[in-house]
MARBA-3410 file (N, C-alpha, C, O; in Angstrom, 1 decimal):
199
3.5,-28.1,-19.3,2.6,-29.0,-18.5,1.1,-28.6,-18.8,0.8,-27.4,-18.8 ~ 0.3,-29.5,-18.9,-1.2,-29.3,-19.1,-1.7,-28.6,-17.8,-1.5,-29.1,-16.7 ~ -2.3,-27.4,-17.9,-2.6,-26.6,-16.8,-3.7,-27.3,-15.9,-3.7,-27.2,-14.7 ~ -4.6,-28.0,-16.6,-5.7,-28.7,-15.8,-5.1,-29.8,-15.0,-5.4,-30.0,-13.8 ~ -4.2,-30.6,-15.6,-3.5,-31.7,-14.9,-2.7,-31.1,-13.8,-2.7,-31.7,-12.7
-2.0,-30.0,-14.0,-1.2,-29.4,-12.9,-2.1,-29.0,-11.8,-1.7,-29.2,-10.6 ~ -3.2,-28.4,-12.0,-4.1,-28.0,-11.0,-4.6,-29.1,-10.2,-4.8,-29.1,-9.0 ~ -5.0,-30.2,-10.9,-5.4,-31.4,-10.2,-4.3,-32.0,-9.3,-4.6,-32.4,-8.1 ~ -3.1,-32.0,-9.8,-2.0,-32.5,-9.0,-1.8,-31.6,-7.8,-1.6,-32.1,-6.7 ~ -1.8,-30.3,-8.0,-1.6,-29.4,-6.8,-2.7,-29.5,-5.8,-2.4,-29.4,-4.6
-3.9,-29.6,-6.3,-5.0,-29.7,-5.3,-4.9,-31.0,-4.5,-5.1,-31.0,-3.3 ~ -4.6,-32.1,-5.2,-4.4,-33.4,-4.5,-3.3,-33.3,-3.5,-3.3,-33.8,-2.4 ~ -2.2,-32.6,-3.9,-1.0,-32.5,-3.1,-1.3,-31.6,-1.9,-0.9,-32.0,-0.7 ~ -2.0,-30.5,-2.1,-2.4,-29.7,-0.9,-3.2,-30.4,0.1,-2.9,-30.3,1.3 ~ -4.2,-31.2,-0.4,-5.0,-32.0,0.5,-4.2,-33.0,1.3,-4.4,-33.2,2.5
-3.3,-33.7,0.6,-2.4,-34.7,1.2,-1.5,-34.1,2.2,-1.4,-34.6,3.4 ~ -0.8,-33.0,1.8,0.2,-32.4,2.8,-0.6,-31.8,4.0,-0.1,-31.8,5.1 ~ -1.8,-31.2,3.7,-2.5,-30.6,4.8,-3.0,-31.6,5.8,-3.1,-31.3,7.0 ~ -3.4,-32.8,5.3,-3.9,-33.8,6.3,-2.9,-34.6,6.9,-3.0,-35.1,8.0 ~ -1.7,-34.9,6.2,-0.7,-35.8,6.7,0.6,-35.1,7.2,1.4,-35.7,7.8
0.7,-33.8,6.8,2.0,-33.2,7.1,3.0,-33.6,6.0,2.8,-34.4,5.2 ~ 4.2,-32.9,6.0,5.1,-33.1,4.9,5.7,-34.5,5.0,5.8,-35.2,4.0 ~ 6.2,-34.9,6.2,6.9,-36.2,6.3,6.0,-37.4,6.0,6.5,-38.3,5.3 ~ 4.8,-37.4,6.4,3.9,-38.5,6.2,3.1,-38.5,4.8,2.5,-39.5,4.5 ~ 3.2,-37.4,4.2,2.5,-37.3,2.9,3.0,-38.3,1.9,4.2,-38.5,1.8
2.1,-38.9,1.2,2.5,-40.0,0.2,2.3,-39.5,-1.2,1.2,-39.0,-1.6 ~ 3.4,-39.6,-2.0,3.2,-39.2,-3.4,2.3,-40.2,-4.2,1.7,-39.9,-5.2 ~ 2.3,-41.4,-3.7,1.3,-42.4,-4.2,-0.1,-41.9,-4.1,-0.9,-42.0,-5.0 ~ -0.4,-41.4,-2.9,-1.8,-40.9,-2.6,-2.1,-39.7,-3.5,-3.2,-39.5,-4.0 ~ -1.1,-38.8,-3.6,-1.2,-37.6,-4.4,-1.5,-38.0,-5.9,-2.4,-37.4,-6.5
-0.7,-38.9,-6.4,-0.9,-39.3,-7.8,-2.3,-39.9,-8.0,-3.0,-39.6,-9.0 ~ -2.7,-40.8,-7.1,-4.0,-41.5,-7.2,-5.1,-40.4,-7.1,-6.1,-40.5,-7.8 ~ -4.9,-39.5,-6.1,-6.0,-38.5,-5.9,-6.2,-37.5,-7.1,-7.2,-37.0,-7.2 ~ -5.1,-37.4,-7.9,-5.2,-36.5,-9.0,-5.5,-37.2,-10.3,-5.7,-36.6,-11.4 ~ -5.5,-38.6,-10.2,-5.8,-39.4,-11.4,-4.6,-39.4,-12.4,-4.7,-39.5,-13.6
-3.4,-39.2,-11.8,-2.1,-39.1,-12.6,-1.2,-40.2,-12.1,-1.3,-40.6,-10.9 ~ -0.3,-40.6,-12.9,0.7,-41.6,-12.5,1.8,-40.9,-11.6,2.1,-39.7,-11.7 ~ 2.4,-41.7,-10.8,3.5,-41.2,-9.9,4.7,-40.7,-10.8,5.3,-39.8,-10.4 ~ 4.9,-41.5,-11.8,6.0,-41.1,-12.7,5.8,-39.7,-13.3,6.8,-39.0,-13.4 ~ 4.6,-39.4,-13.7,4.3,-38.1,-14.3,4.4,-37.0,-13.3,4.9,-35.9,-13.5
4.0,-37.3,-12.0,4.1,-36.4,-10.9,5.6,-36.0,-10.8,5.9,-34.8,-10.7 ~ 6.5,-37.0,-10.7,7.9,-36.7,-10.6,8.5,-36.0,-11.8,9.5,-35.2,-11.7 ~ 8.0,-36.4,-13.0,8.4,-35.7,-14.2,8.1,-34.2,-14.2,9.0,-33.4,-14.5 ~ 7.0,-33.8,-13.7,6.6,-32.4,-13.6,7.3,-31.7,-12.5,7.8,-30.6,-12.7 ~ 7.4,-32.3,-11.3,7.9,-31.5,-10.1,9.3,-32.0,-9.6,9.9,-31.3,-8.9
9.7,-33.1,-10.1,11.1,-33.5,-9.7,11.2,-34.3,-8.4,11.8,-35.3,-8.4 ~ 10.6,-33.7,-7.4,10.7,-34.4,-6.1,9.6,-33.9,-5.2,8.9,-32.9,-5.5 ~ 9.4,-34.5,-4.1,8.3,-34.2,-3.1,8.5,-32.8,-2.6,7.6,-32.0,-2.4 ~ 9.8,-32.4,-2.3,10.1,-31.1,-1.8,9.6,-30.0,-2.8,9.0,-29.0,-2.3 ~ 9.9,-30.1,-4.1,9.5,-29.2,-5.1,7.9,-29.1,-5.1,7.4,-28.0,-5.3
7.3,-30.2,-5.0,5.8,-30.2,-5.1,5.3,-29.5,-3.9,4.3,-28.7,-4.0 ~ 5.8,-29.7,-2.7,5.4,-29.0,-1.5,5.5,-27.5,-1.6,4.6,-26.8,-1.3 ~ 6.7,-27.1,-2.1,7.0,-25.7,-2.2,6.1,-25.0,-3.2,5.7,-23.9,-3.1 ~ 5.8,-25.8,-4.3,4.9,-25.2,-5.3,3.5,-25.0,-4.7,2.8,-24.1,-5.0 ~ 3.1,-26.0,-3.8,1.8,-25.8,-3.1,1.8,-24.6,-2.2,0.8,-23.8,-2.2
2.9,-24.4,-1.5,3.0,-23.2,-0.6,2.9,-21.9,-1.5,2.3,-21.0,-1.1 ~ 3.6,-22.0,-2.6,3.6,-20.8,-3.5,2.2,-20.5,-4.0,1.9,-19.3,-4.1 ~ 1.4,-21.5,-4.3,0.1,-21.3,-4.7,-0.7,-20.6,-3.6,-1.5,-19.7,-3.9 ~ -0.5,-21.0,-2.4,-1.2,-20.4,-1.2,-0.8,-18.9,-1.1,-1.6,-18.0,-0.9 ~ 0.5,-18.6,-1.2,1.0,-17.3,-1.0,0.5,-16.4,-2.2,0.1,-15.2,-2.0
0.4,-17.0,-3.4,-0.1,-16.2,-4.5,-1.6,-15.8,-4.3,-2.0,-14.7,-4.6 ~ -2.3,-16.8,-3.7,-3.7,-16.5,-3.5,-3.9,-15.4,-2.5,-4.7,-14.5,-2.6 ~ -3.1,-15.4,-1.4,-3.2,-14.3,-0.4,-2.7,-13.0,-1.0,-3.2,-12.0,-0.6 ~ -1.7,-13.1,-1.9,-1.2,-11.9,-2.5,-2.3,-11.2,-3.3,-2.4,-10.0,-3.3 ~ -3.1,-12.0,-4.0,-4.2,-11.4,-4.7,-5.2,-10.7,-3.7,-5.7,-9.6,-4.1
-5.4,-11.3,-2.6,-6.3,-10.7,-1.6,-5.7,-9.4,-1.1,-6.4,-8.4,-1.0 ~ -4.4,-9.4,-0.9,-3.7,-8.2,-0.4,-3.7,-7.1,-1.4,-3.9,-5.9,-1.1 ~ -3.5,-7.4,-2.7,-3.6,-6.4,-3.8,-4.9,-5.7,-3.8,-5.0,-4.5,-3.9 ~ -6.0,-6.5,-3.6,-7.4,-5.9,-3.6,-7.6,-5.1,-2.3,-8.2,-4.1,-2.3 ~ -7.0,-5.6,-1.2,-7.1,-4.9,0.1,-6.5,-3.5,0.1,-7.1,-2.6,0.6
-5.3,-3.4,-0.5,-4.5,-2.2,-0.4,-5.2,-1.0,-1.0,-5.1,0.1,-0.6 ~ -6.1,-1.3,-2.0,-6.8,-0.2,-2.7,-7.9,0.4,-1.9,-8.7,-0.3,-1.4 ~ -7.8,1.7,-1.7,-8.9,2.4,-1.0,-9.0,2.2,0.5,-10.1,2.3,1.1 ~ -7.9,1.9,1.1,-7.9,1.7,2.6,-7.7,3.0,3.3,-7.2,4.0,2.7 ~ -8.1,3.1,4.6,-8.0,4.3,5.4,-6.5,4.7,5.5,-5.6,3.9,5.5
-6.3,6.0,5.6,-4.9,6.5,5.8,-4.4,6.4,7.2,-3.2,6.6,7.5 ~ -5.3,6.1,8.1,-5.0,5.9,9.5,-4.3,4.6,9.7,-4.8,3.5,9.3 ~ -3.0,4.6,10.1,-2.2,3.4,10.2,-2.8,2.3,11.0,-2.9,1.2,10.5 ~ -3.3,2.6,12.2,-3.9,1.5,13.0,-5.2,1.0,12.5,-5.5,-0.2,12.6 ~ -6.0,1.9,11.9,-7.3,1.4,11.3,-7.0,0.5,10.2,-7.6,-0.6,10.0
-5.9,0.8,9.4,-5.6,-0.1,8.3,-5.0,-1.4,8.8,-5.3,-2.5,8.2 ~ -4.2,-1.4,9.9,-3.7,-2.6,10.4,-4.8,-3.5,11.0,-4.7,-4.7,10.9 ~ -5.8,-2.9,11.6,-6.9,-3.7,12.2,-7.6,-4.4,11.1,-8.0,-5.5,11.2 ~ -7.9,-3.6,10.0,-8.6,-4.2,8.8,-7.8,-5.4,8.2,-8.3,-6.4,7.8 ~ -6.4,-5.2,8.1,-5.6,-6.2,7.6,-5.6,-7.4,8.4,-5.6,-8.6,7.9
-5.6,-7.3,9.7,-5.6,-8.4,10.7,-6.9,-9.2,10.5,-7.0,-10.4,10.5 ~ -8.0,-8.5,10.3,-9.3,-9.1,10.1,-9.4,-9.8,8.7,-10.0,-10.9,8.6 ~ -8.7,-9.2,7.7,-8.6,-9.9,6.4,-7.9,-11.2,6.5,-8.3,-12.2,6.0 ~ -6.8,-11.2,7.3,-6.0,-12.5,7.5,-6.9,-13.5,8.1,-6.9,-14.7,7.7 ~ -7.6,-13.1,9.2,-8.4,-14.1,9.9,-9.5,-14.6,9.0,-9.8,-15.8,9.0
-10.1,-13.8,8.3,-11.2,-14.2,7.4,-10.6,-15.1,6.3,-11.3,-16.1,6.0 ~ -9.5,-14.8,5.7,-8.9,-15.6,4.7,-8.6,-17.0,5.2,-8.9,-18.0,4.6 ~ -8.0,-17.1,6.4,-7.6,-18.4,7.0,-8.9,-19.2,7.3,-8.9,-20.4,7.1 ~ -10.0,-18.5,7.7,-11.2,-19.2,8.0,-11.9,-19.8,6.7,-12.6,-20.8,6.8 ~ -11.7,-19.1,5.6,-12.4,-19.5,4.4,-11.5,-20.6,3.6,-12.1,-21.3,2.8
-10.3,-20.7,3.9,-9.4,-21.6,3.2,-8.8,-22.7,4.1,-7.6,-22.7,4.4 ~ -9.7,-23.6,4.5,-9.3,-24.6,5.4,-8.1,-25.5,5.0,-7.2,-25.7,5.7 ~ -8.1,-25.9,3.7,-7.0,-26.8,3.2,-5.7,-26.0,3.2,-4.7,-26.5,3.7 ~ -5.8,-24.7,2.7,-4.6,-23.9,2.6,-4.1,-23.6,4.0,-2.8,-23.6,4.3 ~ -5.0,-23.3,5.0,-4.6,-23.1,6.3,-3.9,-24.2,7.0,-2.9,-24.1,7.6
-4.5,-25.4,6.8,-3.8,-26.6,7.3,-2.5,-26.9,6.7,-1.5,-27.4,7.3 ~ -2.4,-26.6,5.4,-1.1,-26.7,4.7,0.0,-25.8,5.3,1.1,-26.2,5.6 ~ -0.4,-24.6,5.6,0.5,-23.6,6.2,0.9,-24.1,7.6,2.1,-23.9,8.0 ~ 0.0,-24.7,8.3,0.4,-25.2,9.6,1.5,-26.3,9.6,2.2,-26.4,10.6 ~ 1.6,-27.0,8.5,2.6,-28.0,8.4,4.0,-27.5,8.3,5.0,-28.2,8.5
4.1,-26.2,8.1,5.4,-25.6,8.0,6.3,-25.6,9.2,7.5,-25.4,9.2 ~ 5.6,-25.9,10.4,6.3,-26.0,11.6,7.2,-27.3,11.8,8.0,-27.4,12.6 ~ 6.9,-28.3,10.9,7.5,-29.6,11.1,8.4,-30.0,9.9,8.7,-31.2,9.7 ~ 8.9,-29.0,9.1,9.6,-29.4,7.9,11.1,-29.7,8.2,11.7,-29.3,9.2 ~ 11.7,-30.6,7.3,13.1,-30.8,7.4,13.8,-29.5,7.1,13.3,-28.6,6.4
15.1,-29.4,7.7,15.8,-28.1,7.5,15.9,-27.6,6.1,15.8,-26.4,5.9 ~ 16.2,-28.5,5.1,16.4,-28.0,3.8,15.1,-27.4,3.2,15.1,-26.4,2.5 ~ 14.0,-28.1,3.5,12.7,-27.6,3.0,12.3,-26.3,3.7,11.8,-25.4,3.0 ~ 12.6,-26.2,5.0,12.3,-25.0,5.8,13.1,-23.8,5.2,12.6,-22.7,5.2 ~ 14.3,-24.1,4.8,15.2,-23.0,4.3,14.6,-22.4,3.0,14.5,-21.2,2.8
14.1,-23.3,2.1,13.5,-22.9,0.9,12.2,-22.2,1.1,11.9,-21.2,0.5 ~ 11.4,-22.7,2.1,10.2,-22.0,2.5,10.4,-20.6,3.0,9.7,-19.7,2.6 ~ 11.4,-20.4,3.8,11.8,-19.1,4.4,12.1,-18.1,3.3,11.8,-17.0,3.3 ~ 12.8,-18.6,2.2,13.1,-17.7,1.1,11.8,-17.3,0.4,11.7,-16.1,0.0 ~ 10.9,-18.2,0.2,9.6,-17.9,-0.4,8.9,-16.9,0.4,8.2,-16.0,-0.1
8.9,-17.0,1.7,8.2,-16.1,2.6,8.8,-14.7,2.7,8.1,-13.8,3.0 ~ 10.1,-14.6,2.4,10.7,-13.3,2.4,10.0,-12.3,1.4,9.8,-11.2,1.7 ~ 9.7,-12.8,0.3,8.9,-12.0,-0.7,7.6,-11.6,-0.1,7.2,-10.4,-0.3 ~ 6.9,-12.5,0.5,5.6,-12.2,1.1,5.8,-11.1,2.2,4.9,-10.2,2.3 ~ 6.8,-11.2,3.0,7.0,-10.2,4.0,7.3,-8.8,3.4,6.8,-7.8,3.9
8.1,-8.8,2.3,8.4,-7.5,1.6,7.1,-6.9,1.0,6.9,-5.7,1.1 ~ 6.3,-7.8,0.5,5.1,-7.4,-0.1,4.2,-6.6,0.9,3.5,-5.7,0.6 ~ 4.2,-7.1,2.2,3.4,-6.4,3.2,3.8,-5.0,3.5,3.0,-4.3,4.1 ~ 5.0,-4.6,3.1,5.5,-3.2,3.4,4.6,-2.3,2.6,4.5,-1.1,2.9 ~ 3.9,-2.7,1.5,3.0,-1.9,0.8,1.9,-1.4,1.6,1.2,-0.4,1.3
1.6,-2.1,2.7,0.5,-1.7,3.6,0.7,-0.3,4.2,-0.2,0.4,4.6 ~ 2.0,0.2,4.3,2.2,1.5,4.9,2.3,2.6,3.9,2.6,3.7,4.3 ~ 2.1,2.3,2.6,2.1,3.4,1.6,1.0,4.3,1.9,-0.1,3.9,2.3 ~ 1.2,5.6,1.7,0.2,6.7,1.8,-0.4,6.8,3.2,-1.6,7.3,3.3 ~ 0.2,6.4,4.2,-0.3,6.6,5.6,-0.2,8.0,6.0,0.8,8.7,5.7
-1.2,8.5,6.7,-1.2,9.9,7.2,-0.5,9.8,8.6,-1.0,9.3,9.6 ~ 0.8,10.4,8.7,1.5,10.4,9.9,1.3,11.6,10.8,1.8,11.7,11.9 ~ 0.5,12.5,10.4,0.3,13.8,11.1,-0.3,13.6,12.5,0.1,14.4,13.4 ~ -1.2,12.6,12.8,-1.8,12.5,14.1,-0.8,11.9,15.1,-1.1,11.8,16.3 ~ 0.4,11.5,14.7,1.3,10.8,15.6,2.0,11.8,16.6,2.2,13.0,16.3
2.2,11.3,17.8,2.9,12.0,18.8,4.3,12.3,18.2,5.0,11.3,17.8 ~ 4.8,13.5,18.2,6.2,13.8,17.7,7.3,13.0,18.4,8.4,12.8,17.9 ~ 7.0,12.6,19.7,8.0,11.9,20.4,8.1,10.4,20.1,9.0,9.7,20.5 ~ 7.2,10.0,19.3,7.1,8.6,18.9,7.7,8.4,17.5,7.3,9.1,16.6 ~ 8.6,7.5,17.3,9.2,7.2,16.1,8.3,6.3,15.2,8.1,5.1,15.6
7.7,6.8,14.2,6.8,5.9,13.4,7.5,4.7,12.8,6.8,3.6,12.8 ~ 8.7,4.8,12.4,9.4,3.6,11.8,9.5,2.5,12.9,9.3,1.3,12.6 ~ 9.9,2.9,14.1,10.0,1.9,15.2,8.6,1.3,15.5,8.5,0.1,15.8 ~ 7.6,2.1,15.5,6.2,1.6,15.7,5.8,0.6,14.7,5.2,-0.4,15.0 ~ 6.0,0.9,13.4,5.7,0.0,12.3,6.5,-1.3,12.5,5.9,-2.4,12.3
7.7,-1.2,12.9,8.5,-2.4,13.2,7.9,-3.2,14.3,7.8,-4.5,14.3 ~ 7.4,-2.6,15.4,6.7,-3.3,16.5,5.5,-4.0,16.0,5.2,-5.1,16.4 ~ 4.7,-3.3,15.1,3.5,-4.0,14.6,3.9,-5.2,13.7,3.2,-6.2,13.8 ~ 4.9,-5.0,12.9,5.4,-6.2,12.1,5.7,-7.4,13.0,5.4,-8.5,12.7 ~ 6.5,-7.1,14.1,6.8,-8.2,15.0,5.6,-8.8,15.7,5.5,-10.0,15.9
4.6,-7.9,16.0,3.4,-8.4,16.6,2.7,-9.3,15.6,2.2,-10.4,16.0 ~ 2.6,-8.9,14.4,1.9,-9.8,13.4,2.7,-11.1,13.1,2.1,-12.1,12.9 ~ 4.0,-11.0,13.2,4.8,-12.3,13.1,4.4,-13.2,14.2,4.3,-14.4,14.0 ~ 4.3,-12.7,15.4,3.9,-13.5,16.6,2.5,-14.1,16.4,2.3,-15.2,16.8 ~ 1.6,-13.3,15.9,0.2,-13.7,15.7,0.2,-14.8,14.6,-0.5,-15.8,14.7
1.0,-14.6,13.6,1.1,-15.6,12.5,1.6,-17.0,13.1,1.1,-18.0,12.7 ~ 2.6,-16.9,14.0,3.1,-18.1,14.6,1.9,-18.8,15.4,1.8,-20.0,15.3 ~ 1.2,-18.0,16.1,0.0,-18.6,16.9,-1.0,-19.2,15.9,-1.5,-20.3,16.2 ~ -1.3,-18.5,14.8,-2.3,-19.0,13.9,-1.8,-20.3,13.1,-2.5,-21.2,12.9 ~ -0.5,-20.3,12.8,0.0,-21.3,11.9,0.8,-22.5,12.5,0.8,-23.6,12.0
1.5,-22.2,13.6,2.4,-23.3,14.1,1.8,-23.9,15.4,2.0,-23.4,16.5 ~ 1.2,-25.0,15.2,0.7,-25.8,16.3,1.6,-27.0,16.5,1.9,-27.7,15.6 ~ 1.9,-27.3,17.8,2.8,-28.4,18.0,2.1,-29.7,17.8,2.6,-30.7,17.2 ~ 0.8,-29.8,18.2,0.1,-31.1,18.1,-0.6,-31.1,16.7,-1.1,-30.1,16.2 ~ -0.6,-32.4,16.1,-1.2,-32.5,14.8,-2.7,-32.1,14.8,-3.2,-31.7,13.8
-3.4,-32.4,15.9,-4.8,-32.1,16.0,-5.1,-30.7,16.5,-6.3,-30.4,16.9 ~ -4.1,-29.9,16.6,-4.3,-28.5,17.1,-5.3,-27.7,16.3,-5.2,-27.8,15.0 ~ -6.1,-27.0,16.9,-7.1,-26.2,16.2,-7.2,-24.9,16.9,-8.1,-24.7,17.8 ~ -6.3,-23.9,16.6,-6.3,-22.7,17.3,-7.6,-21.9,17.1,-8.2,-22.0,16.1 ~ -8.0,-21.1,18.1,-9.2,-20.3,18.1,-8.8,-19.0,17.3,-8.2,-18.1,17.8
-9.2,-19.0,16.0,-8.8,-17.9,15.2,-9.4,-16.6,15.7,-8.7,-15.5,15.6 ~ -10.6,-16.6,16.2,-11.2,-15.4,16.7,-10.5,-14.8,18.0,-10.4,-13.6,18.1 ~ -10.1,-15.8,18.8,-9.4,-15.3,20.1,-8.1,-14.7,19.7,-7.7,-13.7,20.3 ~ -7.4,-15.3,18.7,-6.1,-14.7,18.3,-6.3,-13.3,17.7,-5.5,-12.4,17.9 ~ -7.3,-13.2,16.9,-7.7,-11.9,16.3,-8.0,-10.9,17.4,-7.4,-9.8,17.3
-8.8,-11.2,18.4,-9.1,-10.3,19.4,-7.8,-9.9,20.2,-7.7,-8.7,20.6 ~ -6.9,-10.8,20.4,-5.7,-10.4,21.1,-4.9,-9.4,20.2,-4.4,-8.4,20.7 ~ -4.8,-9.7,18.9,-4.1,-8.8,18.0,-4.7,-7.4,18.0,-4.0,-6.4,18.1 ~ -6.1,-7.3,18.0,-6.7,-6.0,18.0,-6.5,-5.3,19.3,-6.4,-4.0,19.3 ~ -6.4,-6.0,20.4,-6.2,-5.4,21.7,-4.8,-4.8,21.8,-4.6,-3.7,22.3
-3.8,-5.6,21.2,-2.4,-5.1,21.2,-2.3,-3.8,20.3,-1.6,-2.9,20.7 ~ -3.0,-3.8,19.2,-3.0,-2.6,18.3,-3.6,-1.4,19.0,-3.1,-0.3,18.8 ~ -4.6,-1.6,19.8,-5.2,-0.5,20.5,-4.2,0.1,21.5,-4.2,1.3,21.7 ~ -3.5,-0.8,22.2,-2.5,-0.3,23.2,-1.4,0.5,22.4,-1.1,1.6,22.9 ~ -1.0,0.0,21.3,0.1,0.8,20.5,-0.5,2.1,20.0,0.2,3.1,20.0
-1.7,2.1,19.6,-2.4,3.3,19.1,-2.4,4.4,20.1,-2.0,5.5,19.9 ~ -2.7,4.0,21.4,-2.8,5.0,22.5,-1.5,5.6,22.7,-1.4,6.8,23.1 ~ -0.4,4.9,22.6,0.9,5.4,22.8,1.5,6.2,21.6,2.3,7.1,21.8 ~ 1.0,5.9,20.4,1.6,6.5,19.2,1.0,7.8,18.9,1.7,8.7,18.3 ~ -0.3,8.0,19.1,-1.0,9.2,18.7,-1.0,10.3,19.7,-0.8,10.1,20.9
-1.1,11.6,19.3,-1.2,12.7,20.2,-2.4,12.6,21.0,-3.4,12.1,20.6 ~ -2.3,13.0,22.3,-3.4,12.9,23.2,-4.6,13.8,22.9,-5.7,13.6,23.3 ~ -4.3,14.9,22.1,-5.4,15.8,21.8,-6.2,15.4,20.5,-7.0,16.1,20.1 ~ -5.8,14.2,20.0,-6.5,13.7,18.8,-7.9,13.3,19.1,-8.6,12.9,18.1
END
């Protein structure tokens, strides 16, 4: 496939899916917006579902690039790193309005598309485990299990992701900064319980 043509198709598709949601998105609009025929769109992607999933993969690849750059040279303090990562997520979502709106549509997908999306997201979740590489565990309270604490933070981040991404109303516009502040407050509570008091 011509890479320029593919990029135009994907950009038009992202904008259509982001503004209309999966169900209401029109492949006619996508083809017209990219200056491509509908027949060629289906020749390249096969179906609307594949096109949507390709758009999501582009978004995940973009964030993976941010994460790769982020992991280099981060503090060895677990909670300081998690705070910086949360701020990175908020900043990325704020800079990428179309991609952010596209991710929000994932709450309304048909079951077959949602299942494929979940498989794509599993790789992204595994990739985030790199965030705990080379952490300094020495300041931790010996009575606190670091593995369980990391799992609690992962669950916290999943909850924050749901707040950031899954709005019930189509015109929902979550307050990114308020969600970030909540996340930082929860991390502070966990930090106080996890570290030795003499630290």
